[in-house]
Phi, psi and omega in degrees: 000142186294163176298320180305311178298320181294320178299320179294320177302317187288346178300330185270012181287185181283191180065037180271134180290140183288166187289150183226135181250136180237098178294144175264114184254120180267141175295164179297158177305155181308318183294339179262355179275144175290156178297131184212155178281160174297157003277172178256132173281116187274321191195143176238125178261116184256176178220137177280124178286174176306330180269010180066026174271128180291129180237132181290125182244308176237151171235143187244121188236152171204140350279190194268140163252016185251020191308312182295322184282333183302314182296328180281319190270337183232065184304337185278353181275125190288323183198157177268128183241154185299331181272001180291153181242141184239138187243125179244154179259129180264308181222162177289158182293129189287343178266002178243117189303313183295331176287325173295313180302314179294324175294320180290324177295323176294322175293318180297326184281346178072066186297160178293349183091359180289128183282148178275121179274121187242353182187152173229132174252103185272125182275131185235202181270260182291334178222150178247170180237140174246117180263115178271155180293344173294341184104349179280145177239117179262138175269127179249131184229146169272126177235175189299320187274349182158238181225124185252135184233125183233144172223139185234149174214098185064235176275350181274145182216143171236139184229130165239152185214128168278112182258141175297134181276126177251150182151161186291336185265002182227134176292124191303320186274356187248352182230140179227154170232144182255129180216157171293134186228016182265197181057061172064031174080003176289145184254134177262170181301154180305137174263327184201162176237154180219138169223185180296334188258340177194166170244126186245108178279118182289331179114180182200155181254182187297333179291318179296319183296314179298321184296325187250002193303315182285350186264332172283326167078025181240157178292171183301320179301319185257002185303310183300316177298318181295322182286322173306313185290327177293320175298314177295323177292323171301320176295323175297318178299308183299320179296320179297319179292331180277352181077022182285344171211157180206000000 
């Protein structure tokens, strides 16, 4: 049996990360917002702490006040466009110890209040680009089954896809599942689910981590945080295409 088949079998093995829920919080309607300068907060992604308290993790903005920083932090982005969406980090992921420690250290040092820019979603024509802080650029496409994300390096390619969830218990247009979709179209187990109200990351085992390790582009200590952020940015793209925020 091929190594590919063995890899697919091993995905269902032990050592799988437990699920994590990220509620999607929408800003108040325009009429209820105070007059403010750009940019506009489009969406806030929260995480439930162990005590079920929502903690703001990522914020989604448009247009950018980060123009100068984009060129420095995302050298692969060709230009800043008016339709681009910018993702900033508010707090570290509550279930990752090193992320909590870094957030606490930043608070103790009395940070300047400048938000960490962790991603840019560049709106294009037939395809859009998602720029990760790792330096990787993912191509995002709308496909019949949902939303497809590809990253290439020479002949190597990795593909993840938000697929519409079908079934009697799910509204077809309201639920999606995220899966690895490369290797001749074979599907691996779901990594996450998404609805209008939250993104639920199901977790991953060592085999998934190994399959995507070079493509998330973070060191071992920060890999999980980098993958969480990538999943959530893919969710932001799909939600924007569904018209769930504007």
